[in-house]
Structures are given as structure tokens and as C-alpha cells.
DRENFIDREN-49385 format. One record per residue: x, y, z of N, C-alpha, C, O, CB in turn; residue in one letter. Coordinates in steps of 0.2 Angstrom, whole numbers, plus 2048, in hexadecimal, padded with zeros to 3 digits. Glycine has a CB too. Layout:
BEGIN
XYZXYZXYZXYZXYZa;...
This chain:
BEGIN
EBF5CE59BEBD5CA595EC25C5594EC85C6593EBC5CE58Fm;EC05BE593EC45B9592EC85BA58BEC65BD587EC15B2592s;ECE5B658AED25B6584ECD5B457EECE5B8579ED85B2585g;EC95AF57FEC55AD579EC05B2577EBF5B4572EC25A657Bs;EBD5B557DEB85BA57BEBB5C0578EB85C4574EB45BC582a;EC15C257BEC55C8578EC65C7571EC65CC56DECB5C957Cg;EC85C156FECA5C0568EC45C1564EC45C455EECD5B9567r;EBE5BE566EB85BE562EB65C6561EB45C855CEB25BA565i;EB65C9567EB45D0567EB95D4563EB65D955FEB45D356Ea;EBF5D3563EC45D755FEC35D5557EC35DA553ECB5D5561g;EC25CF556EC05CD54FEBA5D154CEBA5D4547EC05C654Ev;EB55D1550EAE5D454EEAF5DC54DEAD5DF549EA95D3553a;EB35DF552EB45E6551EB95E854BEB85ED548EB85E9558l;EBD5E354AEC15E5544EBD5E553DEBE5E9539EC75DF543a;EB85E053DEB35E0537EAF5E6538EAE5EA532EAF5DA538g;EAD5E853EEA95EE53EEAC5F553CEAA5F9538EA65EF546f;EB35F553EEB75FB53DEB85FC535EB8601533EBD5FB540a;EB95F6532EBA5F752BEB45F9527EB45FE523EBC5F0528t;EAE5F6528EA85F7524EA45FD526EA05FF523EA45F1525f;EA560052CEA260652EEA560C52AEA1611528EA3608536i;EAB60B527EAE610523EAD60E51CEAD613518EB6610525n;EAD60851AEAD606513EA860950FEA960C509EAD5FE512l;EA2609511E9C60B50EE99611510E9361350FE9760650Dy;E9C615514E9A61B517E96620512E91622514E9F61F51Bt;E9962150CE96626508E8F623505E8B627502E9A628502p;E8E61D505E8961A501E8261D502E7E61E4FDE89612501q;E8061D508E7A62050AE79628509E7362A509E7861F511a;E7F62B508E7F632507E81635500E8363A500E8363650Di;E826304FCE846324F5E806384F2E8363C4EFE8462C4F0l;E796374F3E7563D4F0E776444F3E776494EFE6E63C4F1p;E786444F9E7A64A4FDE8164D4FAE826534F9E7A649504a;E866484FAE8D64A4F7E8C64C4F0E8F6514EEE916444F7i;E886494ECE8764B4E5E846524E4E866554E0E826464E2s;E7F6534E9E7C65A4E8E8165F4EBE816654E8E7665A4EDa;E8565E4F0E8A6634F2E8F6654EDE9166B4ECE8D6604F8d;E916604E9E966614E4E946624DDE986624D8E9C65B4E5f;E8D6614DCE8A6624D6E8D65D4D1E8E65E4CBE8B6694D3a;E8D6574D3E906514CFE8A64C4CEE8664B4D2E9664E4D3a;E8B6484C9E866434C7E8763D4CBE8C63C4CEE866414C0g;E826384CBE836314CEE8962E4CDE8D62B4D1E7D62D4CDp;E8B62D4C6E916294C4E9762C4C7E9C6284CAE926294BCa;E986334C7E9E6364CAE9E6354D2EA36344D5E9F63D4C8a;E986364D5E986364DCE9962F4DFE9C62E4E4E916384DFt;E9762A4DBE986234DDE9F6214DDEA161C4E0E9461E4D8s;EA46254DAEAB6244DBEAD6244E2EB36224E4EAF6284D6l;EAA6274E6EAC6284EDEAB6214F0EAF61F4F5EA762D4F1a;EA761C4EEEA76154F0EAC6114EBEB060D4EEEA06124EFv;EAC6124E5EB060E4E0EB760F4E1EBB60A4E1EAE6104D9t;EBA6154E3EC16164E4EC36124EAEC96104EAEC261E4E5a;EBF6124EFEC160E4F5EC26074F3EC76044F5EBC60F4FBt;EBD6044F0EBE5FD4EEEC45FB4EAEC75F64EAEB75FB4EAl;EC56004E5ECB5FF4E1ED15FF4E5ED65FB4E3ECB6044DBl;ED26044E9ED86044EEED95FE4F2EDE5FB4F3ED760A4F2a;ED35FB4F4ED45F54F8ED65EF4F4EDB5EB4F6ECD5F34FBv;ED45EF4EEED65EA4E9EDD5EA4E7EE05E54E7ED25EA4E3a;EE05F04E7EE75F14E5EEB5EF4EBEF15EC4EAEE85F84E3l;EE95F14F1EED5F04F7EED5E94FAEF25E74FDEEC5F54FCa;EE85E64F9EE65DF4FDEEC5DA4FCEEE5D7501EE05DD4FBa;EEE5D94F6EF35D34F5EF95D54F9EFC5D04FCEF55D24EEp;EFC5DB4F9F025DD4FCF015DD503F065DB507F045E44FAf;EFB5DF506EFA5DF50DEFA5D8510EFD5D6515EF35E250Fv;EF75D350CEF75CC50EEFE5C950EEFF5C6513EF35C8509g;F025CB50AF095C850AF0D5CB510F115C8513F0D5CA503a;F0C5D2511F0F5D5517F0D5D251DF115D1522F0D5DD517v;F065D151EF045CE524F065C7525F085C552BEFC5CD524s;F075C3520F0A5BC521F115BC523F135B7525F095B851Ad;F145C2522F1B5C2524F1C5C552AF215C452EF1F5C651Ea;F185CA52CF195CE532F145CD538F165CF53EF185D6530l;F0E5CA537F0A5C953CF035CC53BF015CE536F0D5CB543g;EFF5CC540EF85CE540EF65D4544EF45D9541EF45C8542r;EF65D454AEF25D954EEF55E054DEF15E454DEF35D7556k;EFC5E154DEFE5E754CEFC5EB546EFB5F1546F065E754Dr;EFB5E7541EF95EA53AEF25EC53BEF05F1538EFA5E5535l;EEE5E753EEE65E953FEE55EF543EE25F4541EE35E3542i;EE85F0549EE75F554DEEA5FC54AEE760154AEEA5F4554t;EF05FB547EF3601544EEF60453EEEE60A53EEFA5FF541g;EEC60053AEE8602535EE2605537EDF60A534EE65FC530a;EDF60353DED9605540EDA60D542ED6611541ED6601545c;EE060E545EE1614548EE2619542EDF61F542EE761454Cf;EE661753DEE761C537EE161D533EE1622530EED619533i;EDD618533ED761952FED261F531ECE62252DED261352Fl;ED3621537ECF627539ED162D536ECD632535ED0628541t;ED762E534EDA634531ED663652AED463B52AEE1634530i;ED6632525ED363451FECB635520EC863951DED462F51Ap;EC8631525EC1632526EC0639528EBB63C526EBF62D52Ba;EC463C52DEC364252FEC564852AEC264D529EC7644535l;ECA646526ECC64B520EC764C51BEC6651518ED364951Dl;EC364651AEBE647515EB964C516EB664F512EBA640514i;EB864D51DEB365251FEB565951DEB165E51DEB2652527a;EBB65A51CEBE66051AEBF661512EC2666510EC566251Dl;EBD65C50EEBF65C507EBB662504EB5663505EBD656504s;EBF6664FFEBC66B4FCEB86694F5EB466D4F3EC16704FAp;EB96634F3EB66614EDEB66594ECEB96564F1EBA6644E7n;EB26574E7EB16504E7EB864C4E5EB96474E8EAC64E4E1l;EBC64E4E1EC364B4E0EC76494E6ECA6444E7EC764E4DBp;EC664E4EBECA64D4F1EC76484F6ECA6444F9ECB6544F5s;EC06484F5EBC6434F9EBE63C4F6EC06374FAEB56444F8v;EBE63B4F0EC06354ECEC76334EEEC862D4EFEBF6354E5i;ECC6384EEED36364EFED46334F7ED762F4F8ED763C4EEa;ED06374FBED1634502ECD62E503ECF62A507ECE63A507l;EC862D500EC4626500EC96214FDEC961B500EBE6264FCr;ECD6224F8ED261E4F5ED761C4FBED96164FCED56214EFf;ED96214FEEDE620504EDB61C509EDF61750CEE0627507a;ED561D50BED2618510ED261150DED360C511ECB61A511q;ED1610507ED1609504ED7606504ED8600505ECF60A4FDg;EDD60A504EE3606505EE460450CEE95FF50DEE960C503l;EE1606511EE1604518EDD5FE51AEDF5FA51EEE060A51Dl;ED75FE516ED25F8518ED55F1518ED45ED51DECD5F9514f;EDA5EF513EDC5E9513EE05E7519EE15E151BEE05E750Dp;EE35EC51DEE75EB523EE35E8528EE55E652DEEB5F1525f;EDC5EA528ED85E752DED45E152AED45DC52DED25ED52Fi;ED15E2524ECD5DC522ED15D6520ED05D0523ECA5DE51Bf;ED65D751CEDA5D151AEDE5CE520EDE5C7521EDF5D3515t;EE15D2524EE55CF52AEE05CC52FEE25C7532EE95D552Dv;EDA5CE530ED65CB535ED45C4533ED35C0537ED05D0536t;ED25C352DED05BD52AED65B852BED55B252DECE5BD523v;EDC5BA52AEE25B652BEE35B5533EE55AF535EE95BA529g;EE15BA537EE25B853EEDD5B3540EDE5AF544EE05BF542y;ED75B353EED25AE53FED45A753DED45A2540ECB5B053Cv;ED75A7537EDA5A1534EDF59E539EE0598539EDC5A152Dg;EE35A253CEE95A0540EE659E547EE9599549EEE5A5540d;EE25A154AEE05A1551EDA59C552ED959B558EDF5A8554e;ED659B54DED059654EED1590549ED4591544ECA59A54Df;ECD58B54BECD585547EC7582547EC358254CED358054Aa;EC557E541EBF57A541EB957E541EB858453FEBF575546g;EB457C545EAE57F546EAF586549EAB58B548EA957B54Aa;EB458754EEB558D551EB759254CEB559854CEBB58C556a;EBB590546EBC595541EB659753DEB659D53BEC259253Ca;EB259253CEAB594539EA859953DEA559E53AEA758E537v;EA7598543EA359D547EA75A3548EA45A9548EA259A54Er;EAE5A3548EB15AA549EB15AE542EB05B4543EB95A854Aa;EB15AA53DEB05AE536EA95B1536EA85B6534EB15A9531t;EA45AD539E9D5B0539E9D5B653EE995BA53CE985AA53Cg;EA05B6543EA05BC548EA35C2544EA15C7545EA45BA54Et;EA95C0541EAC5C653DEA75C9538EA75CF537EB35C3539y;EA45C4534E9F5C652FE995CA533E975CF530E9C5C052Ca;E975C9539E925CD53CE955D453DE915D853DE905C9543l;E9B5D453FE9E5DB540E9E5DF53AE9D5E553AEA55DA543g;E9F5DC534E9F5DF52EE985E252CE975E752AEA25DB528t;E935DD52EE8C5DF52CE8A5E5530E875EA52EE885D952Di;E8B5E4537E895EA53BE8D5F0539E8A5F653AE8A5E8543i;E935F0538E975F5536E955F9530E945FF52FE9F5F4535g;E935F452BE915F7524E8A5FB525E89600522E905F151Fg;E865F8529E7F5FC52BE8160252FE7E60752DE7B5F752Ff;E85602534E86607538E8960D535E87613536E8A60553Es;E8E60C530E9161152CE8C615528E8C61B528E9760E528g;E88611525E83615521E7E618525E7C61E523E7F60F51Cr;E7C61552BE7761852FE7961F532E76624532E74614534l;E7F61E535E82624539E8362A534E8262F535E8962253Cv;E8662852EE8762D529E81630526E80636526E8B62A523a;E7B62C526E7562F523E72634528E70639527E70629522g;E7263152FE6F636534E7363C535E70642536E6F63253Bi;E7A63B535E7E641536E7D646530E7D64C531E8563F537a;E7C64452AE7B648524E7564C525E75652523E7B64451Et;E70648527E6964C528E6A65152DE6665652DE6464752Ae;E6E650532E6E655538E7365B537E72660538E7065153El;E79659533E7E65E533E8265E52CE8766152CE8365D539a;E7F65A527E8365A521E87654520E89651525E87660520g;E8965251AE8C64C519E9364B51CE9564651DE8D64A511w;E9665151DE9D651520E9D64F527EA164B529EA065851Fr;E9765052AE9764E531E96646532E98643537E90651535a;E9464352CE9463C52CE9B63952DE9C634530E9063A526g;E9F63C529EA6639529EAA63A530EAE636532EAA63C524f;EA8640533EAB64153AEA863C53FEAC63A543EA964853Cv;EA263B53EE9F636543EA262F542EA462B547E97635542a;EA362D53CEA662653AEAD62653CEAF62153FEA5625533v;EB162B53BEB862C53DEB862B545EBD627547EBB63253Bg;EB462E549EB462D550EB3626552EB6624557EAF632553g;EAE62354FEAC61C551EB261754FEB3612553EA661A54Dl;EB661954AEBB615548EC161554DEC461054EEBE617541t;EC261B550EC761C555EC561855BECA61555EEC8624557l;EBF61855DEBD614563EBE60C561EC0609566EB5615564l;EBD60A55BEBE603559EC560255AEC75FC55CEBB602552c;EC9606557ED1605558ED360455FED75FF560ED460A554a;ED1608563ED360756AED060156DED45FD571ED060D56Fi;ECA5FF56CEC75F956EECB5F356CECC5EE56FEC05F856Da;ECC5F2565ED05ED562ED75EC566ED95E6567ED15EE55Bi;EDA5F2567EE15F156AEE05EE571EE55EA573EE35F856Bt;EDB5EF574EDA5ED57BED75E557BED95E2580ED55F157Fl;ED35E4576ED05DD577ED35D8573ED35D2575EC95DE574l;ED65D956DED95D4569EDF5D256BEE45D656BED95D6561l;EE05CB56DEE75C956FEEC5C8569EEA5C8564EE65C2573p;EF25C956BEF75C8566EF65C1563EF45BC567EFE5C9568r;EF85C055DEF85B955AEFC5B455DF025B655FEF95BA552e;EFA5AE55EEFE5A9561F005A455CF065A155DEFA5A6567r;EFD5A3557EFE59D552F0159F54CF0259B547EF8599551n;F035A654BF055A9545F0C5A6544F105A6548F055B0545f;F0E5A453EF145A253BF165A6535F125A5530F1559A53Ar;F1B5AA535F1D5AE52FF1E5AA529F215A5529F235B2531p;F1B5AD524F1C5A951DF1E5AF518F1B5B4518F155A651Bv;F235AE515F255B250FF225B1509F235AB506F2D5B250Ea;F1D5B5507F195B4501F1C5B64FBF1C5BC4F9F125B8502a;F205B14F8F235B24F1F1F5B04ECF195AF4ECF2A5AF4F1g;F225B04E6F1F5AD4E0F1C5A64E1F165A54DEF235AE4DAw;F1F5A24E4F1D59B4E5F1659B4E9F125974E7F225974E9a;F155A04EEF0F5A04F1F095A34EDF045A04EDF105A54F7t;F0B5A84E9F065AA4E4F045A54DFEFE5A44DDF085B04E0w;F095A14DCF0759C4D7F035974DBEFE5944D7F0E5994D5r;F045954E1F005904E4EF95924E5EF558E4E4F0358F4EBm;EF85994E7EF159B4E8EEE59C4E1EE859A4E1EF15A24EBh;EF159E4DCEEE59F4D6EED5984D2EE85984CEEF25A44D1f;EF05934D4EF058D4D2EEA5884D5EE95834D4EF65894D2g;EE758C4DAEE25884DEEDB58A4DBED95904DDEE258A4E6n;ED85864D7ED25884D4ECC58A4D9EC858E4D8ECF5824D0p;ECC5864DFEC75874E4EC858E4E7EC35924E8EC75824E9a;ECE5904E8ECF5974EBECE59C4E5ECA5A24E7ED75984EDl;ECF59B4DFECE5A04DAEC65A14D9EC45A64D8ED159E4D3v;EC359B4DAEBB59B4D9EB859F4DFEB45A34DEEB95944D9g;EBB59E4E5EB95A24EBEBA5A94EAEB65AD4ECEBD5A04F1t;EC05AB4E7EC15B24E5EBB5B54E1EB95BB4E2EC85B34E2c;EB95B14DCEB45B34D7EAD5B44DBEA95B84D9EB45AF4D1l;EAC5AF4DFEA65AF4E3EA55B64E7EA05B94E7EA55A94E8i;EAB5B84EAEAB5BE4EEEAA5C44EAEA65C84ECEB25BE4F2g;EAD5C44E4EAD5CA4E0EA55CB4DDEA35D04DDEB15C94D9a;EA25C54DCE9B5C54DAE975C84DFE925CB4DEE995BF4D7g;E985C54E5E945C74EBE945CF4ECE8F5D24EDE965C44F1m;E9A5D24ECE9B5D94EDE985DD4E8E955E24E9EA25DB4EFl;E995DA4E2E965DE4DCE8E5DF4DDE8B5E44DCE975DA4D5f;E8B5D94DFE835DA4E0E825DF4E5E7D5E34E5E815D34E2t;E855DF4EBE845E44F0E855EB4EEE815EF4EFE885E24F7i;E8B5EC4EBE8C5F34E9E885F64E4E855FB4E4E945F44E7v;E875F14DFE825F34D9E7B5F54DCE785FA4DAE825EE4D4a;E795F14E1E725F24E3E715F84E7E6D5FC4E6E705EC4E7t;E765F94ECE755FE4F1E776054EEE7560A4F0E785FD4F7f;E7C6054EAE7E60B4E7E7860F4E3E776154E3E8460A4E2t;E7560B4DFE7060D4DBE6960E4DEE646114DCE6F6094D4y;E686094E3E6260A4E7E626114EBE5C6134ECE626044EDa;E676134EDE6761A4F0E6461F4EBE606234EDE6E61C4F2n;E6761F4E5E646244E0E5D6234DFE596284DEE686244DAf;E5B61D4DEE5461B4DDE4F61E4E3E4A6214E2E536134DDr;E5161C4E9E4D61E4EFE4E6264F0E496294F4E5061A4F5l;E536294EEE536304EFE4F6344EAE4D63A4EBE5B6334EEa;E4D6314E4E496344DFE426334E1E406304E5E4B6324D9g;E3E6354DCE366344DCE3562D4DBE3862A4D7E336394D7a;E3062A4DEE2B62D4E3E2D62D4EAE2962F4EEE2462A4E2p;E3362A4EBE356294F2E3862F4F6E356304FBE3A6234F3y;E3C6324F3E3F6384F5E426374FDE4063C501E3A63E4F5a;E456324FEE48631505E4D636506E52637502E4A629506l;E4E63850DE5363C50FE59638510E59632511E51640515t;E5F63B511E65637513E64633519E6662D51AE6B63C514p;E6163651EE60632524E5B62C523E5C627526E5D63652Ag;E5662D51FE5262851EE5562251AE5461C51BE4B62A51Aq;E59624515E5D61F511E6261B516E63616515E6162350Cq;E6561F51BE6961B51FE65616523E68610524E6C620525g;E5F617525E5B612528E5960C523E58607526E5561552Bw;E5960E51DE58608518E5D603519E5C5FD518E5760B511v;E6360551AE6960051BE685FC521E6C5F8522E6F60451Bf;E635FD525E615F852AE605F1528E615EC52BE5B5FA52Ea;E5F5F1521E5E5EA51EE645E651FE645E051FE5C5EB517v;E6A5E951FE705E6520E705E1527E735DC527E765EA521y;E6C5E352BE6C5E0532E695D9531E6A5D5535E685E4537m;E655D852CE635D152BE695CC52AE685C652CE5E5D0524l;E6E5CE528E745CA528E775C852EE7A5C252FE7A5CE524g;E755CB534E775C953AE725C353CE745BF541E765CE540t;E6D5C2539E695BC53AE6B5B6535E6C5B1537E615BD539v;E6C5B852FE6D5B352AE745B052AE765AB528E6C5B5523t;E795B552DE805B252DE815AC532E845A7530E855B8530s;E7E5AD538E7F5A753CE7B5A1539E7D59B53AE7C5A8543p;E755A2536E7259C533E7659952DE7659352CE6B59F530i;E7A59E529E7E59B524E84597527E86592524E815A1521g;E8659952DE8B595530E8958E532E8C589532E8E598537s;E8258E535E7F588537E7E583530E7F57D531E7958953Br;E7C58652BE7B583525E81580522E8157A520E78587520l;E87584523E8D581521E8F57B525E92576522E93587521t;E8F57B52BE90576530E8C57052EE8F56A52FE90578537l;E8657052CE8256B52BE82568524E82562523E7B56C52Dr;E8256D51FE8156A518E8756C514E8856950EE7B56E515f;E8C570516E92572512E9157950FE8B57C50FE9256D50Dg;E9757B50DE9758250BE93584505E90589504E9E58450Ar;E9457F500E915804FAE895804FAE865854F7E9357A4F5r;E8657C4FEE7F57C4FFE7C582502E77585500E7D575503a;E80584507E7E58B50AE7F590506E7A595506E8358C510a;E84590501E845964FCE7E5964F8E7B59B4F6E8B5954F8l;E7C5904F5E775904F0E705934F4E6D5964F0E755884EEf;E6F5914FAE695944FDE6A59B4FEE6559F4FDE68590504a;E7059E500E705A5501E705A94FAE6D5AE4FAE775A6504c;E735A64F5E725AA4EEE6B5AA4ECE695AF4E9E775A64E9v;E675A44EDE605A44EBE5C5AA4EFE585AD4ECE5D59D4ECa;E5E5AA4F5E5A5AF4F9E5C5B64F7E585BB4F6E5C5AF501l;E625B84F5E645BE4F3E615C04ECE5F5C64ECE6C5BE4F3g;E615BB4E8E5F5BD4E1E575BE4E2E545C24DEE605B74DCa;E545BA4E6E4D5BB4E7E4B5C24EAE465C64E8E4A5B64ECs;E4F5C54EEE4F5CB4F1E505D14ECE4C5D64EBE545CC4F6g;E555D04E7E565D54E2E505D54DDE4E5DB4DBE5C5D34DEa;E4D5CF4DCE475D04D7E415D34DBE3D5D64D8E455C84D5l;E405D24E1E3B5D54E5E3B5DD4E5E365E04E5E3B5D34ECl;E415E04E4E425E74E4E3F5EA4DEE3E5F04DDE495E94E5t;E3D5E64D9E3A5E94D3E335EB4D4E305EF4D1E395E34CDl;E305E94DAE2A5EC4DCE2B5F34DEE305F54E1E275E84E2n;E265F84DCE275FF4DDE256014E4E276074E6E236034D8t;E225FD4E8E205FF4EFE265FF4F4E2A5FA4F4E1A5FA4F2a;E276044F8E2D6054FCE2E5FF501E335FC501E2D60B500l;E285FC504E295F7509E2C5F0505E305ED508E235F550Cp;E2A5EF4FFE2C5E94FBE345EA4F9E385E64F9E285E84F5w;E355F14F7E3C5F24F5E415F14FBE465ED4FBE3D5F94F3i;E3F5F3501E435F2507E445EB509E495E850BE405F650Di;E3E5E7508E3E5E050AE435DC505E475D8507E375DD509t;E435DE4FEE475DB4FAE4E5DD4FBE525D84FAE455DE4F3g;E505E34FDE575E44FFE595E0505E5F5DE505E575EC500l;E545DF50AE565DB510E585D450EE5D5D1510E505DC515a;E545D1509E555CA507E5B5CA503E5F5C5504E4F5C8503l;E5D5CF4FFE635CF4FBE695CF500E6E5CB4FFE645D54F7l;E695D3505E6E5D450AE6F5CD50EE745CA50FE6D5DA50Fc;E695CB510E695C5514E6C5BF511E6F5BA514E625C3516g;E6B5BE50AE6E5B9507E755BA505E7A5B6506E6A5B8501g;E775C0502E7D5C14FFE835C2504E885C0503E7D5C74FAm;E815C550AE865C750FE895C0512E8E5C0514E835CB514l;E855BB512E875B4514E8C5B150FE915AE512E815B0515v;E8C5B3509E905B0504E975B3506E9C5AF505E8F5B34FDv;E985B9509E9E5BB50BEA15B7511EA75B5511E9E5C350Dq;E9D5B5515E9F5B151BEA15AA519EA75A851BE995B0520t;E9E5A7514E9F5A1511EA65A150EEAA59C50EE9A59E50Dl;EA75A650AEAE5A7506EB45A850BEB95A450AEAD5AD501s;EB35AC50FEB95AD514EBA5A7518EBF5A551AEB75B3519l;EB45A451AEB559E51EEB959851AEBD59451DEAE59B520g;EB8598514EBB59350FEC359450FEC7590510EB9594508y;EC559B50FECC59C50FECF59B515ED4598516ECD5A450Di;ECC59D51BECE59C521ECF595523ED4593526ECA59F527a;ECB590520ECB589522ECF58551DED258051FEC4587523a;ECF587517ED2583512ED858450FEDC58050CECD58350Cr;EDB58B510EE158D50EEE658B514EE658F519EE159450Ci;EEB587513EEF585518EF558A51AEF758A520EF257E517p;EF858D515EFD592516EFC598513EF859950EF0458E514v;EFF59D515EFF5A4512EF85A6512EF55A850CF025A450Ba;EF45A6517EED5A7517EEC5AF515EE75B0511EEA5A651Ek;EEF5B3518EEE5BA517EEF5BC50FEEC5C050DEF25BF51Bs;EF45B950DEF65BA505EF05B7501EEE5BA4FCEFC5B6503t;EED5B1503EE75AF500EE15B4501EDD5B54FCEE55A8503a;EE05B6507EDB5BB508EDC5C1504ED75C4502EDA5BD510v;EE25C3504EE45C9500EE25C84F8EDF5CD4F5EEB5CB500g;EE35C24F6EE15C14EFED95C14EEED65C34EAEE35BA4EDm;ED65BE4F3ECF5BE4F4ECC5C64F4EC75C84F0ECC5BA4FAy;ECF5CA4F8ECD5D04F9ECD5D54F3EC95D94F1ED05D44FFv;ED35D34EFED45D74E9ECE5D64E4ECB5DA4E2EDB5D54E6t;ECD5CF4E3EC75CE4DEEC15D04E1EBC5D24DEEC75C64DDt;EC05CF4E8EBA5D14EBEB85D94EAEB25DB4E8EBA5D04F3y;EBD5DD4EBEBC5E44EAEBC5E74E3EB95EC4E1EC15E84EEy;EBF5E34DFEBF5E44D7EB75E34D5EB55E74D2EC35E04D3v;EB55DE4D8EAE5DC4D7EA95E24D9EA45E44D6EAB5D64DAg;EAB5E44DFEA75EA4E2EA85F04DEEA35F44DDEA95EB4E9g;EAE5F24DCEAF5F84D8EAB5F74D1EA85FC4CFEB65F94D6a;EAB5F14CEEA75F04C8EA05F14C9E9C5F34C5EA95E94C5l;E9D5EF4CFE965F04D1E945F74D1E8E5F94D0E955ED4D8g;E995FC4D2E976034D2E976064CBE9460B4CAE9B6074D7g;E9B6034C7E9D6054C0E986024BBE956054B7EA46054BEi;E995FB4BAE955F84B5E8E5F94B4E8B5FA4AFE965F04B6v;E8A5FA4BAE835FB4B9E816024B7E7B6034B5E805F94BFp;E866064B7E8460D4B5E8060E4AEE7B6114AEE8A6124B5a;E8360B4A9E7F60B4A3E786084A3E7360B4A0E8360849Dp;E776034A7E716004A8E6C6044ABE666044AAE725F94ABl;E6F6084B0E6B60C4B4E686124B0E626144B0E6F60F4BAw;E6C6144ACE6A61A4A7E656174A2E6061B4A0E7061D4A4r;E6661149FE6260F49AE5B60C49CE5660D499E6660A496a;E5C6084A2E566044A4E536064ABE4E6034ADE575FD4A4f;E5760A4AFE5560B4B6E566054BAE5B6014B9E4E60D4B6g;E526054BFE535FF4C4E535F84C1E575F44C4E4E6004CAw;E4E5F74BDE4E5F04BAE555EE4B7E575E84B7E495EF4B5p;E595F24B4E5F5F14B2E645EF4B7E685EA4B6E625F74AEg;E645F24BDE685F04C3E665E94C5E6A5E54C6E675F54C8i;E605E84C6E5D5E14C8E605DC4C3E625D64C6E565E14C9v;E5F5DD4BDE615D84B8E685D64B9E6A5D04B9E605DA4B1a;E6D5DB4BAE745D94BAE765D64C1E7A5D14C1E785DF4B9v;E725D84C6E735D54CDE715CE4CDE755C94D0E6F5D94D2v;E6B5CC4CAE695C54CAE6E5C14C5E6F5BB4C7E625C54C7v;E705C44C0E755C04BCE7B5BE4BFE7E5B94BFE765C44B5l;E7E5C34C3E845C24C7E835BD4CCE875B84CEE875C84CAv;E7D5BD4D0E7B5B84D5E7B5B14D2E7E5AD4D5E755BA4D8a;E785B04CCE785AA4C9E7F5A74C8E805A14C8E745AA4C3f;E835AC4C5E8A5AA4C4E8E5A84CAE925A34C9E8E5B04C0s;E8D5AB4D0E905A94D6E8E5A24D7E9359E4D9E8E5AD4DCi;E885A04D7E865994D8E8A5944D3E8C58F4D5E7E5984D7a;E8A5964CDE8E5914C8E955904CAE9858B4CAE8D5944C1l;E985964CCE9F5954CEEA05914D4EA458D4D5EA259C4CFv;E9C5924D9E9C58E4DFE9B5874DEE9D5824E1E975914E4a;E965854D9E9557E4D8E9B57A4D6E9C5744D7E9057E4D2a;EA057E4D3EA657B4D1EAC57B4D6EAF5774D8EA857D4CAq;EAC5824D8EB25834DDEB157F4E3EB657D4E6EB358A4DEa;EAB57F4E6EAA57C4EDEA75754ECEA35734F1EA65804F1w;EA85714E7EA556B4E6EA75664EBEA35614ECEA75684DFk;EAC5664EFEAE5624F4EAD5644FBEAF561500EB55604F3n;EA85694FBEA756C502EA2569506EA156B50CEA6573501e;E9E564503E98562507E9955F50EE95561512E9555D503a;E9E55C50FE9F559515EA555C519EA755951EEA0551515a;EA7562518EAD56551AEAD566522EB1564525EAE56C518f;EA7568525EA756A52CEA4564530EA3565536EA357052Dt;EA355E52EEA0559532EA4555536EA355253BE9C55552Dr;EAB555534EAF551537EB155353EEB5550541EB5550533g;
């Protein structure tokens, strides 16, 4: 495989390895809940704890990467990530599951944050847009695969088998990334001191991008965390394996992500975001229909739109932040996963009080807020990629 192809494959696998682990419990939350006799709010901490850990670690990981480099951090984290995945399968109670998921969350930024910094260093211009899109494809396929593998394994051998399967796939990814991803060539060490942080926090467009990412993950986590409980109950009563297949809607992102890259190249990042947010909000509203085919269609449209927002945000940072890229990504990742953690917690009272319509209402409100922030933060983006 050529050096360029190896870079692309390695970047995609890094995204895959992160996201196959990140949302592993989501499709099997009802099974975990039943095993430990815990309610939805307590069980959802298996997702929320991971997101909070990522948010805590990301700024420091970005600074470490900007000082020490890229590839060795990415590959090292991938190998270590297999350990808590396998230990979760041995957990005697829900608190230990949550603690190990928190440990996993501390490792994810060493892959996610550093890979985006790698793309920013090693690709330029339209190539960077496409590389970011390829990375996003890896995250989308990984997010779907983690849920599907866990769901099928749970149906066959219990939820613990799901984590064993995902841990094995992560180990294979770590080996492949080690072989395929070339060492960074354009990396220049940067000591991220207070001046760097002041520079990033003083950049309104970067701060706005962070808020956009937070809102995007809020909508995804809120939707799919509570969709699982909706679909596991009457009248649908889907099994864990069937719920894993519902997450095939994530694969629509493999179609819309390249389209989003093309829209960005032609019309600019902000116009592409407006179109994607409109698609995502429309999908959320469609899930109010009680027929299962319409619910799945709505979830697909939500994913197809909102997952592209992630690509656009990461592309902005890779292209627009001239120095200390990983530190900037770390700042983004922190707010991104805080948004995701809030997506698992904030809608809980609405779920109890109003059921699914309450979840849809908050998701549409946040999607509208994303568009408002982008209208200001990316106001100069219309002609960015045309030159």
C-alpha cells in the first residue's frame, strides 16, 4: 500500500477504533439494566461516564500531543484500550462497569484528538477536507459496528460477550494502524502554555465551533439513548440484536459525509451545516410517528444530517487553526463530550414527564441553536475552499 493510501487507511481505522468502543453499551443498555436491576437513568451512566472522562482528558492530551508527536500516542492508546473493554466483561456490578467505562474515556482522546492533529499536519487544502471526511467515515462505521456487534453478541451469549468482541476488534485495529499509518513528517513540537490557551479561548470562531460540536453530540446521545428504551418497550419490544441493527441508520452518514465535503468545497462550510442541521431536525420530527419504519427513517435522517456537522467542525479546526492544532482539538473534544454527557442526563426528566415527544423537542431546539451559532462563528467561511 502506498504511503498516501496508508495514511488514509490508518486515519480511517483510528476513527473506527475509537467509535467502535465509545458507544458499545448503547444498543444493550436494556440488557445491562435488567442484569443489574437498575433503571434507565443509572444504566445510561455507562455511556455518560465515558463522555465525561473524554471531556476531562482531552485538553491535556492535546497539549501532550503538540509537544510529543502523533503516531506513538495513537497506537499506544489503541493497544491499551483493549484492556478495560475485556475487564468490563468480568464486572460484578454496575458501578464497576461505569468505572471501567470512565477509564476507557480517558484513553479515547489519545486517538481522537491526536488523529485530527495528524490530519492537520500531514494534509493541506482540499486534501485535508477529504482526509477529515475519511476519518469521519471511519467514526461512523465504527459507531455502527460497535452497537451492532454488541447487540448480536448480547443476543447470542449475553451482554458481556459484546465487550469481548469489541475488545478483540480493537486489538486488530491497533495492529493495523501500527503497520499502515506512517510516522508524522510535518509535526513541529509546540509547548502549549497559558499563551496558547488564551489564544484559543480568544478565538470566537473556535469557541463557536466547540459549541457546535457540543450541540451535535447532545442531539445524537439524547436521541439514541432514549430511543433504545422506547424501542425495547411496548409495542415494539425489540431484542438487543434487533436494536443493534437499528443502528444501521448510522451508515447513512457514509453517504452524507462525502456529500457534505463536496458541499463545503462548493458553497462553504456554513451553508453545508445549515443543510445538514435542517435534515437532522426533520428526521427528529419524523420519529414522532409511531410506525416503526417511520421511526427508523427519522433516525436515519437525523444521523445523515448531524454526523456531517462533526466532519465540518473538525475540518474547520484542521484547516483554520495554524498552531497547536491538537490543543485546539482537545478544547473542542472537551466541549463536544460535555455536550454528549448532557445529552444523556438533561433529557431524563423530559423522558419521565413527556416520553418520546419531550426528547424530540429538546433535540430540535438544540439543532436550531447549532445553526444560530454557526451563522455567527463561520460567517467568513463561504469562499474558504475555492482558492
